[in-house]
N, C-alpha and C positions, 0 to 999 in steps of 0.2 A: 260672657262667653265670647270668644273671638268670632267675627263674622266668617272667618275662613273655615272654622270647624262646624261640622254638622252636629246636631243634637244627638244623633244616634251613634256617635263615636266614629263615623266613617272617616273623619279627618285623620285619625291615627292610622288607619289602614292606608290612606293615601300617602301619608308621610313615610310609613314603613316601606311601601312600594317604591317611593322615590329614593329612599335611602338605599334600598337594595340595588336599584338601577345605578345609582351613583357609585356604590361600592364595587359593582361589577365593572363599570367603566374605568374606575381607577385601576383595578386589577388588569384589565385588558391593555390599558395604556402602559402600565408597568412592564408587562410582558413584552410589549412592542419596544419600549425604551431599552430593555435588555437585549432584544433582537438587534436593534440598531447598533448598540455598543459592540456586540459581538461581530456584526457585519463590518465594522470599521476596525476591528481588532484592537480595541481599547480595553484597558482594565477599568474597574470601578474608580480607582484612584485617578487615572488619567481623565475620566469623565468629570470627576469632582474638580480637578484643576481646570479643565476646559470651561466648565460652566460656573466656576468660582462659587461653589456651594459647599455646604458641610457634608462630610462623608455620611453621617447618620441620615441627613435629609435625603441625599441621593439614594441611599439604600432603601429608605422608606418609599421613594418614588418607584424604584424597580419592584418592590414587594407589593405595590398597588395600595399602599396605605394613604398616600397623598397624591394630589395632582402636581405635575410639573408647573412651575411658574411661567408667566407670560414671556419672560426673558429667555428662558430655556426653550420654550416652544418656538420663539423667533429664531434662535440659533439653530435649532434642528431644521427649520425651514430654509434658512439662508445659507448656513455653512455646510450642512449635511444634505441639502436638497431633499428633505423628507417631506412627503405630502402630508399636510396636517389633516386633510380629509381622510387619508388612510389611517393616520394615528388615532383620530377621534371616532370616525364613523365606520372603520373597518371595511372600507370600499376602495377599489382602485389599487394602484401599485404603491409600494413603499416609497420608491423614489419618484420625484416629479419629473417625468420624462419630458414634458413639454417645456418646462422652465429651465431644465439643466443645460448649461452651456459648456462646450468643451474648451479647455484652456489651450490645449495643444492639439495639433493635427499630426497624424502619422502619414508620412510620405510613402506611398507604395513602392516597394523595391522593384527594380527593373527586372530582376530574375523571377520568373513565374513560379519556380519551385520554392524560393524563399517566401514569396507572397502567399502561397498555399500554406506553408508551414506557420507563418504568422497568423493567418486566418484560423487555422486549426488551434493554435495556442490560445487565441482570444476566445474561441468557442469553449475550450476546456476551462479557461479561467472563469468564464461566466457560469458554467454548468457543473463543474466538478470541484467541490470545496477543497479536497485534498490537493489538487493541482494548484489552486490559488494559494493555499498555505505553504506548499513547497516552494513555489516561485517567490512568494513574499519572503520566506526564510532565506532563500539564496540571495535575494536582492539586499536584504538587510545585512547579511554577512559581507557581501561584496561592497556595499556602501561603506561599511566599517573599515574594511581593508584598503579601500581606494578613495578615501575622503578627498584628497586633492583633485581627483578627476571628477568626482560627483558634486563638490561644493559649487562650482560655477553654474552648473545646470540647475541645482536647487535654488541658487540665487535668482536665476532667470525666471523659474517657476514662481517664486515669491513675488517678483516684480509684476508678472502677468496677473496673478491673483489680486494684487493691490490695484493695478490698473482696471481690472474688471470690477472690483468693488467700488472704485471711484466712478466708473461709468454707470454702474447700477444706481448709485446715489443720485446722479444727475438726472436719471430717467424718472 
């Protein structure tokens, strides 16, 4: 008999309890991975491409059948700024507020009325999901129709992200 198992069979009870906790944790993480995906407005297929994993495997992660692999956890932390403490322990905020760095700063407009309107818009973007979806939909349509205007700005954003990633690797 294994030294881990008690003679009275309590080892099986411990294993069952541990398996139940593990299963519950997989499901909780799966729900959170789905929540993350929806918060960034990705389809499952886009997540599969992003994480370079199989569609069936990604689906099993969201269903809570398997744990995400370490590479996926690292990407969630570094690319999506997801708090792994939140993901695993269900404590704190989803996004790592302390670690997040802004790539761009918004210059406050000189016109106080415009500044107030921008502040109100940002508040609604954070607190009203339908506003966020409407603005995102408008932006995607605008971006599609005005590609020549948007491309240089997107290129600058990519350069800023690349520079930030390089700086983070040096630290």
